[in-house]
N, C-alpha and C positions, 0 to 999 in steps of 0.2 A: 402728158399724152404716150400711155401704152402703144405698141407697135398694133396693136386690134383697130387702133380707130376712135379706144376712150378713151376718154379724161376726166379727172378726175379733180376738183379744187376746194379746198378749206378754207373760209374765210368762217370769220368768228361769229357769223349770228348764221351760219347756212353751210350747205355742202352743196355743192351744184354738181352734179353725172347730163357729164354730155357728149355723145356720139354722132356721128354725123350717118346719115341714113342711105347714101344715096349709093342706090347700083346694091344693096346689101337686101337681103332673106331675111321674112319676117321673124322668120328663125335667130335670126343671128343681132335680133337686137336684145341689149344685154342689158339696160340701163333699168330697167323697170324692177327689175329679181334681182339686180347690184344695190340698185336702191331698194329695198324691200328688208334686202338680210344686211343691210347699213342699219336701217330704224332695227329691227327685230335684235340688232347685237348690243342695243342701246334706249332697253326700259325706261326707262326711266329721265330722258332726255322729254322733252315739256314741248312739242311739236305742235304748230299754231296751222303752219298751212301746207299744200300741194300746189306748188302749180306748176305744171303741166307746159314748158316752152318751146315753141316749132318755128322756124326760120327758113326762105326760101326763100329763091327769085328770079328772076324773067328774063332771058337780058334782047335787047335789042339792038341791032345794026350802026340805028342813029342815037345820038344824044339828045336832039329833039323831040324823034317819039318816045323817049322814056321818057321826058320833060312832058307831053301833049297827054301821057299815057293819064297822070295827076291833073293836070290845070284843062283838060279840055273833057276828059270824063269824072273825076268826082270834086271839081268844086264848079260852083260857079262862076260865069264868065262876065267880068265884070271888068270899070277902067280901074280901078287896084290892084289887076297882074299889069299893068304896065306902070309901075312905078318902079325907076333907078335906072340906073345907065345899064342893066345885065336881064337875059329874060329870069322869069322869079323861079323861084329851089321850094317848091316845099312838099311839106308831112301833112299825113294827114291820119289822126288817130279815130277809132270805132271803139265804141265799146255798147256790148249784146250781151244781154238778160236770156242764155239758155235754161234746158230747164231743169239740167244739173249742178249749173257754176257761171260765174260770169266768164266772157271773154273777152279776151282785148287782142284789139290785132292794129299794129303799126303798117301803111303804105310809106317808102319814102323813095323818093332816086338815090342812086347812089352810080357809082363804078366799078368795075375789075378790073385789077391789073392780070396779065396774063399769071400763071406760073413758073415759066419758063425768064420770070426776072424781065423781059421784054418791054419797051417803052407801049403796048401795046392796050389800050383799056378800052374795055364793054361797058358800054351803059349800062344801068339795069335795072329794073323796080324790084324794092324790096319788102317782101311780105317775115312782119313777125310776133305771133302770135300767140297768147299763152289768155290759158288754163287753169283759177284761179279755183283751188276746194279750200276752204274753210274744216280747219279740223276743231269742231268741240264733241266732247266728250266726258263724263264725270266723275270714270276711273283710267288708268293706266291700257286694261287691256280691249277697255272700247275706244281708245285714241289709235292704239295699235290696228287696230279692226279698219278703226277709220279712213286711216293715212293707206293700208294698204291695197281698199277698197279704191279711193284714189285714185293709185297707180295703177292700179289696174285698166282703168279707164282710159289707158294713155293708145290703145290702137279706136277705139268710141272718139278722142279725141282727135287726133292725126284723120278718119277719116272725114270730119265730119272741118278738120280745119281745108284739107285736099278740095272738100268741093264748095267751099264756100270763094275761095279762088279761085278757082277753075271756075265754076257754074255762075257765078257773082260778079265776077271783077273782071276776069278774063275774058266769059263770052264773048265782048267783043272784041277781042285780038285774036285774029284764025292763027291758026297754028301755032300760037306759045303752050307750053306748056313748062314743067316746073319740075327746069333740072335736076335744081339741087335742092337738098332741105337734109334742116343740122334737128333733130329732137334733143331735147336738154332737161335733167332733172333735175332738181335743187332743194335737199331740203334744208329748211332754214328754221328759227328759233321765235323770228319776229317777221311777220310778217311785210312791217314796214320797209324793210332791204332788200328786195325781191329787186336782180337785176332786168334789164330786160330780157337776157333770152337765158331765164335760171330757172328752174322750180323748188319754190320754197316749199318747206315742210314745217 
């Protein structure tokens, strides 16, 4: 990771560009431009997809409150929730078909340890979303243009991601906001190898 908070990870079938955007001005979000420069520097690369991934979390004061957010708001109540000796822990995945691309969202209960390495644990609900753009073009120039177009949608993706979470999921949780958000760009040659927090192209 660089001192500006940007991380670049190279893997066999993809390159991941990641940047935390908490308290970051829009002009300081650099990875869309970095990803485009990377793609332009490799014009012969056969990119298959661009996936813009975003993740954020909402903290809760009590573990039960975070758990109940899923079990009482997102799941149908039933006897199956009382199986076992401990409270049910669940994650829910949603797949949406948007006009410009598919959108996948995972909502899960998690825990966050304090940065000072103390024993303090904060229960959270984690939201992980991905906008997946398939790249289909007959020649390299059109492929690169399609890739750049997909990356240029990052602001629209971010706005829609925040709108869906705030207006569709958190509307019933007063005074909760998205305190942290991470925007990841990954470029990959194989759409089957997308990871949860990556953008693949």
